[in-house]
N, C-alpha and C positions, 0 to 999 in steps of 0.2 A: 508679891512674886507668885508665879504660877506653879501648880503641881505638874501640869502637862502643857506642852507647847505643841499644837497641831499645825502642820504646814501643808499648804495646798497650792504650789506653783502650777500655773496652767490656766485653762479656760473653765467654763462652767461645769463641763463634764468631769473635771478634776476636783472642783470646789465642792460640788454637791455631796459626794460620798464622804469626803473628809469633814465636811460640816456636820453630817449625821453622826460620824464617829465622835466628833468633839461634843455634840449634844449628849451622847450616851456616856461619855467619860465624865461630863459634868453631872449627869443624873446619878452617877455612882459616887458623887460627893467630892469630885476633884475640881480644883480651880483651874480653868482652862483659858489659854490665850490662843486665838486663831489667827494665823498669818497667811495672807494670800495677796494676789494683785489688788491694787487699791480699788478698782471698780467693783470688786465683789465683796468688799468688807462690810457694806451696808446690809448684806444678807445675814452676816454673823452678828452685827450690832443690833439688828432688829430682834434677835432672839436672846439678847442680853450677854453676849460673849465679848470679852475684851479682845481687841484686834491689833494687828501690826501689818503695815504694808510691805510686801516683798518687792514690788515694782510699782513705780508711779504710773498714773494714767497716761501721761504723754509718752512715756517709754513703751508702754504696752501697746498704745495706738500705733506707734512707729513700727513695732514688730508685726502687728496684724496687717499692716498695709504694705509690707515688703513683698514684692512680686515673687520672691522665691520661697515664701513661707510654706506653701502647699506643694512645692516641687518634691517628687518622690525621692530624689537624691540630695538636692541642695537644701531642702527644708530643715534637716537636722543641723546644718551649719547656722541657720538663722535662729533656731531654738537656743543653741549654745553660743550665740553671737555676742556682740559688744555689750548690749544692755544686760543680758543675763550674766555675763562675766563681771560687769561692774557692780552688779547687785550682790555678789557673793561675799565680798569682804565686809560691807556694811551689815549684812545679815549675820555674819559670823561674830562681828563685834557686838551686835545687839544680843546674841545668845550669851556672850561672855557676861553681859550685864544682867541678864534675866535668869540664867540657870543657877539654881542653888544645888551645889554638889550633894549627892545623896538623897535629894528630894525631887528635883525636877526631872521629868521624863520627856523625851522627844518622841512624838508620833509623826512620822515624816513620809510624805509622798516620795516615790522613788527618785524624783528629779531634784530633791532638796540636797544639792551637793554641799552647800555650806553646813547644813546640819550633819550630814554624813562625815564631813571633814572634822567637825567639832567632836563627834564621837570618837574619831580616830585619835585626836589629840587628848581627849578627856575620857579615857575608858571607863571611869567610874560613873559616868552619866549614862543611864539606861536609855536605849533608843530602839524603837520598833519601826521598821520600814514597811510601807504599804504599797502593794502593787494592785492596780485597778483593772488590768487586762492581761491575758496570758501570753502576750507576744514576747515577753522577755524570758519566759521559761524555755529551757533548752532540752530538747528531746531528740535523740538519735533516730528513733522510730517515726516520730511525727513532728518534724521541725516547724517552727513558726514561720509565717510568711511575712517578709519585710519589704518586698519589691513587687512591682506589677508583673514582671516576667517570672518570678518565682525561681530564679537560678539557685537560691540557697536550699531549695527542696529537691534539687536534681541530684543524680549520681547515687552510687551505692552507699549503704549505711556507714561503711568504714571511713568515707570521706567527710562525714558530717562534723566530727571534731576538728578536722582541718579547716572546714568552712567557718566554724565558730571562731577559731583563732584568727583567721583572715579578717572576719568582721570586727573582732576586738581591736586589731591593729588599726583599722580605719577609724572606728568610733573613738578609740582611746586618743588618737591624735587630735581629733576635733574637741573632745570633752576636756582633755588636759590643757589645750590651748585656752579654753575658757577659765579653767581653775588655776592656771599658772600664777597670776598675781597673788591669789590667796595662799596657795601652797608654798610659793617661794618665800613669802613673808613669814610663814610658819616654819620654814626650814624642812618642808616635806618633799619627798620625791614624787614624781608623777604616779598617779593611781593606775593600776593595771586591771584590765577587764572591767571597765567602768559600768557597762550595762550588762555584763555577764554575771559577775559575782560581787564586785565592789559595792554596788548600790545597796546591797543587803547589809543591814547592821549585824555585827557579830552577836548581838543580843536576840536577833530573830526578825522575822518578817511574816506578813500575812497577805493573802490574796483575797480581794473582794469580788469574787466571781465563783460560780459553781464548778464542781469537778467535771460535769458533763460539757463544760465550755472550755476545757483545758486538756492538754495531753495527759494520758494516763500517768498517775503518780509513779507506777512501776517503771515507766519509760522516761521519766523526767530526771535530769541531773539536779540533785539537791531540791526536791519538791517542797512546796509551801503548804502550810495549813490553809484551807480554803473555806470561805464563809458565805458564799452566795452573793448575788447582786444586791447593792444597797437600795436601788429603786427610789431614791429621793429626787424629786423634781419640783416640789412645792416652793413657792416664793412667799416669804413672810409678808411682803408688801404687794400682794397680788392685785392686779388690775381687774376688778370685778366688772367695770364698765366694758372693757375689751371682751371679756368672756360673754357678756350679755349681747354685745354686738354680733359676735360670731355665732352665738346660739341662734339668733335670728337668721343669719345667712345660711347656716347649716339646715335649719328648718325649711327655708325657702328653696334650697338647692334641689334640682330634679333628681339627682342621684348622690350617693355618698361620695365625698371628694377624695382625691389623692393628695396627701401631704408631701410637700417637697421642702426638705430642711438640710441645707449644706453645712450646718454647724454654727454654734453660737459665736464662735470666734472667726468665722469666715466672712470677711468684709470685701472679698474680691470674687463675687459669685454672679456677676451680671450675665455672663454667657450661660452658666448653669441654669439660671432662671429663664432665660430666653428659650432654651431647649425644653424646660419643664412646661412652659406655657403652650408650646407647639405640640408636645407629646400629649398633653391633656386634651387639646383640641381634637387631635386625630383619634383619641380614644373615646371622645364624646363624654368626657368626665369633667366635673368641676375640679378645680385645683386650689389648694390653700398653700401659699408660699410663706415660709417663716424665715425672716431675715433680721439680723442684728443691725444691719446698715441699709435700711430700705431706700434712702436717698441715693446711695452709691450703687446699689444692686438691682433695683427694680425700675421698670419704665415708669414714666410720669403717669400714664394712663393704662390701667389694666383692662383686659377684655372682660366681657360680662360674665364669663364662666370662671373667673379667677378672683380670689380674695387674698389679702396679705395681712400679716401681723408680725409682731416682733417675737418676744418669747411667750410661749404658752406651756403649761405643764402637760407633757405628753400623756401622762396617766389619765388626765381628763379628756384630752383631745382625741387620742387614737381610737378609743372604742366607738367614736362617732364617725369614723372615716373608713374608706375602702382599703387603704394601704399607705405605706410610707416609703419614699425615696429619700435617702440621706447619705451622709458622708462616711458613716461607719464608726463614729466614736462609740466607745463601749457603753456610755450612759444611754445614748439614743437607741443603740442596738438592744440593750437589756429591756428598755421600756416597751419596745415593739414585741419582744418575746413575751413579756409579762402580760401584755394586753391581747395576745393572740393575733397580732397584726402582721400580714405578709409584708415583706420588706425587700427593697432593692438597694444595695449599697454601691454608691459611686465613689470608690476609694481613691484618695489623693496621695496620702503619705502615712508614715508612722505605723501605728497598730491597725490601721483601717483595712489593709489587705488581709491581714490575719483574721480579723473579726468577720470580714465578708466570707472568707473561706469556711469559717466555722458555722455561720448562719446557713450557708448552702449545704454543708454536710448534714445539718439538722433537718433539712427539707423545709425550712421556714421562709425561704426567700432565695435570692441570687445576688450576684455582685458583678461589677465590671470596673476596670481601671478608669479613672477620670479622663485620662488622655485618649482613651478609646471610645469615650461616650459620644454618641450622636443622637439625634432625635429618633432615627430608625431603631437604634439599639435600645434606647430607653423604652420605646413602645413595645419592642419585642420582649424585653425583660419584664415589664409590667404584665404583659399578656401571659407570661409563663406562670404567674401566680395561680391562675385557675387551672392551666394545663398540668402543672406539677403538684396540684392539690396542696399548695402552700398554706392556705387558710386553715384547712383541717389539721395539718401537722402543727401549725402555730397554736391553734386553740387547744389541742391535746397537751402541748408543752406548757401552755399558760395554766391549765388546770393543775398540772403537777407542781408548778411554781407557787400556786396559791396555798399549798400546804404550809409554806412559811408565812405566817400572818404579818400584816402591817401593824406597826406601832406608831405612837405619836408622842412628840415632845415639843412643847411650845408651839402647838398647832402645826408643826411640820411632820408629815407622814413619811415613813420609810420602812423598809423591810426589817423584821426582827433579826435578820442576819447580822445587822450592825450591832444589835444588842449583844449577840453571842460573840462577835469579834471584839467588842470593848471588854467584855468579861475575860476573854482570853488574854488580851493585852495587859490587863490588870491582875492576872492570876498570880496567886502566891507561888513561891518557888524561884522567883527571880529569873536569871538568864537561862538556867538549865531547863526550866519549864517552858520557855518560849523557843529556845533554839531547836 
């Protein structure tokens, strides 16, 4: 039986930081079980962690290929849709079998609704919630952006709490519909303010991003202790042959390429890549396309100025490239910031709009909504990297970020921020020290 169960529902950008946290908890002498989507469990197994699947591969594939997944409004309904809902009760029952009262602690991604419900039913089981991006933090002075149009940021400050309550009503209906079978069986009423306050364990929560990438703590309703970006993107079973192939292509390229990466879970990016290829041609730049689904996303034959690959560690790749155009996931965003790489975020849904706004405010890049993206706008956005001095600002910030050294566990490198976060999670003093 485990001392700690670490859960990471979601894509690679959710799995990497939670995996690093799991490694640090094991380093501290804890027996850890890592739970994630079935396709990502091999990463944890490769570094010797016990694992448990939260969602089977066929169900995950079904979600990734749904046409509404990346819609700015309908996407959240897919995230909390049928397969997610059906996974909650089995996960809860598994926790009942695994948790030893008074010993086992849960360290849970904010979307681990089964774990959060378990803590509600079993208050003696300690749980720490983990937030990976600042978009759920609520600030009257500087509200997070959840939509392309930014309606939630408009109006006077006195309206912001009203907007928060309106958002809660919409999200609660969707989230409670997903949790209804589980909570009904347990005799629980619907949860309130699911993505406002309920997701946080009463025992405490931590944020894995820096304070300068979040609203001011003095302006935030119920702020979190923040520990900086995890910056983990190594793979235990790294494809060295693919790296060598790309080393040769990079060396032969006439100029440093632009990287286009619509996200490790985006299997519906054929139009995005069509625009990317044309934008690179107009800019007379080589392009490197990263896709988890090359057969479905990329043309059969690529132009001479274009290369493609599946997953590559961005910490290795970006220093060799001119800039990055991506979806705005916080993991990709943070790697660009850490390597001093100018970036353009083509935001589709979820926290991507907010991350794009924060990158632009830092002067390290720009952003645009996916539905407004055209080849002309991509060319213009990339051209602004030089006009707006984005590279200098990104390099200055990267030097500041380098003050937090990288550490290594089982050949996986990540920021020492994760070591400090793990120490905090395990700190003496129990709930009072964490809350």
